[in-house]
N, C-alpha and C positions, 0 to 999 in steps of 0.2 A: 846279755839276753840275746842279742842278735846272733852270736855264735851258736847258741843252742838252737835257735830257730833255723839257722842255715843247715845245721846238722840234721834236724828233723826233716827238712824239705829235700835234702840230698839223698835220703834213703832210697834204695832201688825201687821199692814198692810204689813210690810216689812219682817215679819218672814215667811220663806218658810214653807209651810205645808209639813208634811211627805207624801211622794208619795207612792202609792201602788206599789208593786213589778212590776206589768206589765208596769206602767209608767216609773219606773226607768230603765227598760230594753230598753225603747225607747229613752233614752238620746243619743244625737248624738255622733258618733264615731269621732276620729280625722279626720279632713279634711272635715267633713260634716257641713252643715249649722246648726248654733246653734238653740236651742229651743227658739221660739219667746217669750213664756211666761217668760222664764228666762231673756231674754234681756229686756223685758218690766219692770220686777221687778228691775233690776239694774238701768234702766233709771228713774223709779219712785223714787228710793232711791236717785239717784244723783240730781233729781229735787228738792226733799225736802231739801237736803243739800245746794244746790246752792241758794235756795230762803229763807233760814233761814236768817232773817235780819242781824244778826251779821256776819255770814259767807259771806253773799252777800257783805257787806261793806268791809270785809277783802279781798275778791276776787277783788273787784273794785280797792281797794288801791294797791294790788299786781300788777294788770295789768297796773295801772298808772305808777308805779315805774319801770316796766319792760322796758318801752320805745318802744321796737320792738313789734308790734302787733302779729307777728307769735310766738315769744317766750312767750309773755303774754298768748296767748291762750293755747300753749302747757303746760306751767307750771300750769295753772289753771286746765286743764283736768287731768294732772298727780296727782295733789293734791286731786281732788275729787275721782278719780279712786283708788288711794292708800287708802283713807279712806274707800271706799267700800270693798276693798280687806281685809283690817284689820278687819273690823267689821263683815265680813262674815266668819271669821276664815280661810281665803284663800281657801274657798270651791267653789268659782265661777270659772267655766271652762274658760280657756283663750279665747276660741272661743266666748263665751258670752261677756266677757269683751271687746274684740275687736269690736264686733258689737255694743255694747252699747257705747263705747268710741266715735264713730263717731257721735252718737246722742248727747252725752254730749258735744262734741266740738261745735255742732250747738247751744245748749242751752247757753253755755258760750259766744259764739259769739253774740248771741242775747242780752245777758246781757251787754256785752261791748258796743254794739251799742246803746242800750237804755240809758246807762250811759253817752253816748257822748264821749267815749274814742277814737274810731276810726270807720271809715266806713267799714262795712263788705261787701266783694265782694266774688264771687265764687272762684276767684284766691287766695284770702287770706285764705279762708277755705282749699283749696287744698294744699297750702304751709304749713299751720299749720298741716294738716293731714300727709303730707310727713315728716315734721320735727319731729312730734310725733312718727312716725314709725321708723325713724332713731334713735331717742333717745331710744326707746324701744329695738331695736336691740343692741345698745351699752350697755345698762344695762343688757340685757340677756347674752351678751358676757362676761361681767365683772363677772357674777355669782351673785346669790342672797345672798350668805353668807357674803361677804365682798366687799368693793370697790376694784377695780382692783389694785390700788397702795398700798393697805394696806398690810403690811408684815404679815406672818403667826405668830400666837402667839408662843412665846418661853417659855419653863418651867422656873420658877424662879430658880436662882442659888442654892438655898438651897434644891431644890428637887433632890432626887436620882432617877435614872431610875429604873423602875420596871423590875426585871429579867424575862425573858420569862418563861412561864409555871407556873407562880405564880397566 
């Protein structure tokens, strides 16, 4: 699946063009609304990923196995968004990802309903959005480097500590 996603992300339409210095200065600051063009690029990339036949069947199967529609939607959105983050070299601002994630949730909900997995309601979408936000907060609190429960790496017993000043 990773190869297919890489191919989707490598398509020329998804490569952001170099922006002139004056446009770069117009990028939103923290707390401001994200640039709509950037959000649209992320949504287009997500749409291509979601509608790739092999990935689409993988998403449908994953949602079938999840059982709970809320968790099925959340897991699917996180899977797609993580692929976008990885393929962008982690260069997409969090404000853009957040705005695009809402639209990606709606795309995946439409896919689930079209596949006959479950009936999509505004309440279900809202519950999935809330669950996704809670998961994002948990992952942020755990830190990006390691899972929260993972112990810090210890030096191998044969390694000698390096004296200070060397």
